[in-house]
N, C-alpha and C positions, 0 to 999 in steps of 0.2 A: 778085492771085495771090501768088506767093512774095515778090515785092518789097514788095507792100502789107502782107503779114503781118509781114515783117521790120521795116517802118517803124513799125507801130502796136502790136506786141506790147508789153505792159507788165507785167513781173514784179513791179512794186511793188504791184500789187493784192493780192498774197499778204501783203504787210506789213499792209495794211488789214484783210484777213480775220483775220490773226493777232491784231491788236489787238481786234477785235470778239469773237473767241472768248475771249480773256482777260477781257474786260469781262463776258461772260456768266457765266464761271466765278466771277468775284469776286462778281457779283450773287447767284448761286445759293448760294454759301457764306455770304454775308451773311444771306440769308433763313433758312437752316437754323440759323445761329448765333443769330439772333433767336428762332427756334422753341425752341431749347434754353433760352435766357434766360427766355422767357415761361412755360415749364412749370416752371421752377425757382422762380418767385416768384409770390405772390398778393398783389396790392395793394402791390407793391414789397418784400414780405417773403418770405424763404425759407420754404418749408413742408416738413414732415418726415413720416415714416411710410412704410409699405410702398407706398401708392399714389403718394406723391411719388417714392420711389426708382424704382418701375416706370416712371413717366412720364418721369423724367429719363434713365433707362437707354435707353428706347426712342428718345427724342429724340437722345440722344448717338449711338446706333447709326445712326440715319438720317443724322446729320451726318457720321459717318465714311464712310458709303456715298457721300454726295454729294461729300465731299472726294476720294474715290478717283476719282469721275467727273470732277471738276474737274482732277485731276492728268492724266487722259487728254486732256482738252480743252486744257490748257496744253501738253502734249506735242505735240499736233497743231499748235498755234500755233508752237511752236519749229521744228517740221518745215517749216512753211510759210515761215518766215523763212529757214531754211537753203536751201530750194528757190529762193527769190527770188535769193539770192546765186549759186547754181549756174547759173541761167539768165542772170543779168546779165553774168557774165564773158564768155562767148562772144558774147553779144549786142553788147556794147561793141566787140568786135573786128570783128564783121560790119558794124556801122554805121560804124566807122572806115574800113573798106575802101570803103563807099559814098561817104563824104566824099572819100576820095582819088580815086575815079573822077570825082566832080564837079569837083574842083580841076584834074584833067588834061583836062577837056573830054570825057571818055568818057561815053556814055549806057549805062544799064542797062535791059534789057527786063524786062517783068513776070515772066519766067521766069528772071531773074538772068543773062542772057547779056550780057557786056560788049562794047560796040561802039565803035570809034574809030580814029583814025589815030595814027601814031607807031611806036615800037619794037614790032615784032611779038611778040618774045619777052616783053616786059613785059606786053603785052596778054593773051597766053596765060596767063602766070603769075597775073595778076589774076583771070581767069576761074576758074582752078583754086583760088586762095585764097578767093575769095568763095563758091564752091560748098561748100568744106570748112567755112568759117565758118558758113554757113547750116545745114549738116548737124549741126554741133556744137550750135547753138542748139536745133534740133528734138530732138536726142537728149536734151539736158538737160531740155527741156520735157516730153517723154514720160516720162522717168525720175521727175521730180517728180510728174507726174500719177499714175503708177502707184503711187508710194509713198503719196501722199495718199489715193488710192482705197482702198488696203489699210487704212490707218489709219481712214478713214471707216467702213469696214465693221465693224471691231472697236469703234469708238466707237458706232456705231448699235446693235450688240448690247449694249454696256454700258448704254446709256440705255433700251433697251426690254426688257431681260431681266427675268425674274421676280424675280431677286435685287434689282433696283432698284425694282420697282414695288409689291411688297408684297401684303398680304392682299386689299385691295379689288379689285386687278386679278385676283388669283387667283380671287376669287369670281365676277367677271364672266366671265372666261375659262371657268371651270368650268361656269357656267350655259349658255354656248353649247356647250360640250363635250357635255353630256348631252342637249341639245335638238336639236342639228343638227351632229353631228361632221363630216359630209361637207362642210360649207360654212364651216368655220372660216377666218378671214382669214389671210393670210400672216403678219401681225404676231402674231396669236394663236398660230399654230403655232410661230413663232419663240420666243415667250415660253415655250410649253410645253416646247420643246426645251431652252432655256437653263435653265429651272428644274430639269430632270432631268439636268443636266450638272455634273460636278466637274472641277476642274483636275487636272493630272497629279500635283501634290504632294498634293492632297486624296485622289486615288485611291490613292496609295501609302500614305497614313495609314489609309485605310479598309481596304485589303487587309491591313495589318499589325496591325489591331485597335486602332490608336491613335485618339485623339479627332480628329474631323473638324469643324473650326469652319467653319460657313457663315454668310453674312450673315443677320441676323434677318429681313430682308424676304424672303429666299429661303425660310426656314423658314415664315414666315407664308403665303407664296404656296403652298407645297407642302401645308400643312395645309388651307388653304381649298379647294384643288383636290381633296383627298381628301374633304373634307366635302361637296363637290358630288356625290360618288358614294355618299353614305351610304345613300340609299334604293334604290340599284340592286343587283340580285342579281348574283352572279358571272357568270351567263350574259349579263345585260344589259351588264355592264362589258366582257365579251369582245366583244359585238356592237359597242360603241362603239369599242373598239380596232381592230376589223376595218375600220372606216370611215375610219381615219386613215391618212395617208401613212406608209410604213415608218419613217422617222426620227422622226416624232412618236409613232408607236405605241411604238417602243422607248423613247423619252424618258418616256412616261407609265408604262411598266413599270418603268423605272429610278426614277421618282419614288416608286412604291410601295415599292421596296426602301429608298430613302433615308429615307422618312418613318417606316419601321418599324425602323430600325437605331439601337440605343441610343447608339452612339458618335458619331452625327451630332448635333451640338449647336451652340448659338449662344453668343456671348460675353456675352449679356445674359440675366439670370435674373430671375424674379419677375413678369414681365408675364403677367397671368391670361389674356390673349387669344392669347398666342403660346407654344407649347410650348418648354420648355427643351431637349428632346432628342427624338429619334425613339423609336418604340416601337410595340408591338402595338396600343395604344389609339388610335393615329393612323391606322390602316388604315380604309378605308371600312367602315362599321358592319356591313354584311351579310357582308363577307368575314371580319371578326373574329368575328362570331357563328357563322358556318359552321365556322370552324376550332376554336372553343372550346365548341361545343355539348356539353352534358353527356351527351347520348344518342348520341354517335358510335357506340358499341357497346352494345347492350341484350341482356342475357341473361334468359331467362324460362322458365317451364314451363307446359305446357298439359295438362290432365287431361281425357281423354275420358270421357263418361258411360257408363252401361250396366253390364253385368256385368263386362266386362274392366277397366274403370276404369284405362285405360292412361295413364301420364304421359309426355309427350314434351318434349324440350328445344326451345328456340327461341332463335336468335341473329339479331339484326337489326343490320345496318349502316345508319346513317342519314347523309344529307348527302354520299354518295359522289360523285355526279355534280357537285355544286357544288364539292367539294374537289378533284376532278380538274381542273376548269376553273381553279380558283385556282392549282393547281400549274403548269398550262400558262402562266398569266399570269406567275407568278414566274419560270418557266424561260425566258420570252421576253425577259427583261431582258438587258442587256449583262453577261456573266460577271464583268467587273471590278467591277460594282456589287453583286455577291452575296458578302457577306463578314460572315456572322453576323447577318443581319437576322432580326427576329422573324418576318417572313413566311416565310422559308425554314425556320426552326426549327419553326414550327407545322406547315408542310406535312409535314416529316419525322416529327414527333410523331404527327400524325393517321395518316400512312401506317403507322407502327409499330403503332398501336392496331388498325387494320383488319387488318394482317398477323397480329397475334397471334390475333385472332378466327378467321381462316382456318385457321391452324396448329392451333388448339385443337380444330378439328373434323376436319381431314383426317388427323390422326394417331391418331384414336381409333376403335377398331372399333365402338363404340356410336353413332357419329355418324349412323348410318342412322335413328336415332330422333329426330334433331335437325333441325329445319327451319332453313334459312339463307336470309335475304332481304337484298337490297340495294335500298335506297330503296323497300321494300315489294314487291319482285318476287323470286320464288324464284330462287336461283342455286346453281350448284355452288361449294363453298368454294374449289375450285382455279382458279376463273375469274380472268382477268387484271383485277385491281383496283388494285394499287399499283405495278405495274412502272413506269408513266409518272410516278408521283409521285416515286419515288426517282431516276429518271433525270433529271427536270426540274431538281432543285436539288442533286443529288449532288455537283456541283463546288463548292458552298459548303462548304469544308472546316471552317470555324469552326462552321457549323451541324451538320455531320456529327459533329464532335468532341463537341458538346454532347449528341448523340443516343447515341453509343456508350459514353460514360463517364458514370456516375451522379454524384450529388451528393457522394459520399464519395471519388470519384476511382477507383473500381473499374469494371471492364467492366460494361456493361449486359447482363447475362447472358441475360435473357429475350429481348431483341432479337436478340442473336447467335444464340441457339438458333433463333429464328423465321426469321431471314434466311438462315441456312445450310441449314435442313432443309425449308423450304417448297418445294412443288412448283411452281417458277416456270414460267410458260408459255413464257418465252424462254430457259430454261436459266440464268437468273440474270444475263442481260446488263444489264437495267435496274438491278438492285441493285448490280451490279459498279461502277457509276459512283461509288458511295460510297467505294470503295477503289481508285479509279484516280487516279494522281497525275502524269499527263503524262510528264515525262522521268525520274521516279523518281530524281532526283539530289539527295541530301542536300546542303544548302548553298544551295538555291534559296529563294525567299521562303516557300514552304509547307513547308519541310523539317521544322520543329518540329511542325507540325500532322500531317504525314504520320507522323513517328516516334511521336507520341502516339497517333494512331489505330491504327497497326499494332501498337504494344506492347499496347494494350488487347485487340485481336483475338488476338494471340499468347498473352497471359495466359489468355484464356478457353479457347482451344483446348488449351492445355497441361494443363488439368485432366482428371483421370481420371473424375471424377464430377460430375454436375450438382448444384448446390446444391438443398436440399430445397424452397426457395421457388419453384423453377421447376416448371411443370407436368410431372409425370412424373419429378421430380428424385430421388425415392427409389430409382429404378433407375439402374443404370449407363447413361450416355448413349453409345450406340454411333453414332459417325459413319459406321460401316460397315454399319449395318442400321437404316435409318430406318423407323419404324412405318408400316404401310399403303402401302408402296412396292414390295412384292415383293422385300424385302431389298436395296434399292439403297443405295449409299453416297452421300455428299455429292457426290463427283466424278461419279458416274453421273447423279445427278439434276440438278445445276447446274454443268455443266462450265465455262461461261464465267465464272461467279463464282469458282470455285476457281482457274482459270487467272489471273484478274486478281489474286487474293490472293497467288498464288505470285510473280508479277512484283513486286508491291509489297512483299513480304517480303524479297526477295533483298538489298536494301542492308543488312539487319540479320543476315545469316548469322553473322557473327563474334560477335554478341552472344549467340547461343544456346549458346556454349561457355563462357560466363562466369557465375559465380554472383553477380557484382557488376557494377556499371556506373558507372564514374567520370565519364563524359562527361555533358554536359547538353544533348543534342540532342532530348530528349523520349522516347526509347526507354528505358524503365526496366524492369529485370528484378527489382528488389527492392521490398518494401513498406517501410512506416515502421519496422518492427521488424527489418529486415535480412534477412527471409526471401525467397528467390528462387523464382519460379515455374519457372525453367529447371531447377532442381535442388532440388525441394521436400524431399527426404530429407536433403540436405546431405552425401551420401556420394559425390559425383562420378559418379552414374549418369545424371544429366540426363534423367530420365524426362519432365519437362515439355517439354523441347526435342524429345525423341523423338516425343512426341505430335503436334507441329507437322509434323515430317517425315512421319509416318503420314497426317496429314490431307491434305497435298499429294499423297501417293501414291494417294489415292482417285481421282485422274484422271491418266491416263498422261502427257498433255502437261504438266500442272502439275507432276507429280512429276519428270519428266525435266528440266524447266527448273530446278526448285529444287535437285535433286540435282547438276545440272551446276554450278550456282553454288556449292554446298558443296564440290564436288571442286576447283573452281578456287581457292576460298578456302583450302582445305587445302594445295594446291600452293604458294600464295603464302606460307603459313606455313612450309612446308618450305624454300622459297627463303630466307626470313628466317633460318632456322637455318643454312643452308649458307653464307650470306655471312659469318658469324662464329661457328662452332661453339663457340669457347672463351669466348664472352660468358657472363656469369653468368646471363643470362635466356634463353639459347639453347634450353635444354631445354623451356621453356614453349612455344616455337613448335611443337616436335614434339608436345607434349601436345595443343595445340589442333588441330593437323593430324589427329592420331589421333582426337580426339573428333569432329571433323566427319565423318571417314570412318566412324567407328562409328555416328554418328547416321543417316547414309545407310543403312547396313546394318540397323540396328535398326528404323528407320521402315518400310523395305520389308518386313522380317520380320513386323512386327505387322499391317500393312495386309493383306498377302497371306494371312497365317495366319487372318485373320478370315473368309476365304472357303473355305478348304480345310484339311484335316488331312493332306493328302498332302505329306510332307516333301520328296519329290523335286520336286514341282511348285512348292512354295514356293521351293526353292533355284533351280530353273531360271528362274522368273519374276523372282526378285530379281536373279539374275545378268544376265538380259537387260536389265532396267531400268537397272542400273548401267552396263552396256556402252553402252546408248543415251546415258546421261548423259555418260559419258566422251567418247564420239564427238561429242556436242554441243559439248563444250569444244574438242576438236581442230578441229571445223568452224568454230569461232568465231575462228579465227586470221585476222582481217581482214575477215570478211564475215558476213552473216546466216546463221544455221543453221536449216534447216527442221526442225521437230519436230511430228509429227502434221499437223494442218491449219493450224498457225500457222507464221509465219516469225519466229523469236525473234532479236532483235538481241543476239548474244552475242559481242562483240568481246573476245577474250582479251587480257589484258595482255601487254606485251612480255616481261616476265620469265617469266611462266607459259608463254608461247609457246615461248621458248627451252628451258625445262625439258622441255616435252612433246617438242619436236623432238629434243633430245639424249638424253632418257630412253628414247624408243622403246618397244618392246614390254615390256622389263623394268619400266619405270615403269608402263605400263598394267596389266600383270599384278599388280604389287604393290598397285595401288589397287583393281582390281575383283576380284582373286582368280582362281583357276582355274575353268574351266567345270565345273559339277556333273557327277558321274558316278554310277554305281551304288554305288560305294564312297565317294564324296565328295559328300555332298549338303548340306554346310554352306553358309551364305551369307556366309561371311566374318565380319569383326569385328562384334561386338554391343557397343553402348555400355552395356548394362545388366547382364547376369548376371556375377557375380564369377568364374564358371568360365572366362570368356573372357580373364582377366587374362594368362595365359601366351601365348595367341594374340596378344593386343595387343602384348606385349613382343617377340614374334618379328616382327610386322609393323613395329614401330618400328625394330627392328634392320635389317631388310631395307631400309626406306625410308631410313635414315640412310646405309647403304652406297651406295644409288643416288644420293642427294643429294651425297655426297662425290665420287662418280665424275663426276657432272654438273658440279659446281663445278670440279673439276680440268680437265675438258674445256673449260670456259668460259675458264679462265685460259690454257690452252694456245692456244686459238683467238683469244684477245684479244677475245672477245665478252662477257665478264662485265659485267653492268650494275652 
């Protein structure tokens, strides 16, 4: 029982195991060192050339992998030796107490109860000390056991992982994967999981677009695994995935991401059997062929015989079902593994081609003479075809960036036209994934990508006219009157998309009042020649920025959110002025504040005027919208503000909150202007017509008086920030 265990337990056996593990490690390293030496020489002489370099590099890579494993083995040996010492110390104390009992003529029962004659107190103390010593030995033994078990698990993973086993194991595992995925062994599933897993450091590099070095054997395993799927269709690959446990399914989807990401590479180059880096060409062949088939969209003409001899158009979309499945597979991977893979890029490119074909028909009156088929079956061009494709991989912002910006660095104008004006079946919800950025806080890992994507969107929307190479580009492109939609606006047609764009644009409100952009966060308002799309005329009318405000105003929720952000930003500019009105640059704060408020006015005027010529209605609608936006700012004083069907998290800054509280109704009236009446139907400041110059000067004077009063009140109350 307890006494017997205490007498026979031998922690020194851990010393023996440690020595054996070190011996195994030394033997492994010796074998692989001999392997390197053998491939470096032929008949005792060094050989040269590409084949020699490739063989030597592969052998050296394998040696490095084994050395890493040997280091883990040696680490476990050291841990065992430390464990032996931890157990030995309390064990010596316990056995010393047993010897003391023997010397005093006391007996010890199998359960460690001490029995004998003599001093009762001494006997009781011995019982107490022996029990404590035994418990200390047991605690040490359990702690060492748990630590070794944990190390054993990581060691087992290291020795059985795809990174360690290489291409031959990948080929064997892949064969079982495609023939009987439901009965893969635990070891096979573990290798599949390990091969599709990166370390935290590697994931960080992947997400940042940096080079991700993986062991050559892991790349070999991933490539062979992908090759095992070459003759499987996308539907068959999905069926294989469905038969795997969830963690193995996710790992295989991750593997397809990794094997198609160009930044995933190995330190060893030139081996013809092992790819240097990931890419589209390493995807399973039928997936690659489906994504790159030349007939994704076919345009043709049919001429009917007879007297009428009528010619009708024909648009065929091919491979849609397969590519929808591929998008599902790509989107099933861990989001952390989706960072600019060729798989995601191709899914988006294919979706864009299908989308363009849909838009080319749905916006043309003559489309009734054009047939539209999807995989050979007649369809309405407005059917849900690409919603799921964009939703699946829209969170891969590196792939999105490559879609929305062309090779010259300009916005992909055809795609923007299509994605904004297509009659989405879900109101643009799926497509909005492309422009959704989580917390929307510049400074996060994706900040530069967000800024780059949103500046390309803003540049496109800022233009008055669609370029001539876009379908219908010779006519002014009205976002307020989309063809074949019964005069609907973008916001009417796709409210969820416009609302997402509004939220994602709010961090860049201040950029819309500047014709230059000195920072390097990715949001650029000027081209290589210094021309700014915010103010294309260069006369401070900011018509480009005005068009962005008008775009947001096509949807009430989006417009109120965007206008509220602009009002809050303008108030912050006014606070900046009030903190030091005598500063040489103070006037610039008031100018920027006025521009923002003017952009709110002008954007509302243009959007509302597109629907009605009734100046009274234009004025009233614009006033209402500004009023709602201002109230959204005031409701944002510490909690979420409900706007329409959404709850918008608009937590107003402390300084702006104080300004609103102290400014009261005079501040509100100065910003949104008086309510329209029969004799007063203007809508306040406009950023564009020069005739508004005097009205702007009066507004700036009124605002400066209010800011001065608020600043003085803050000083007197001691609350000035």
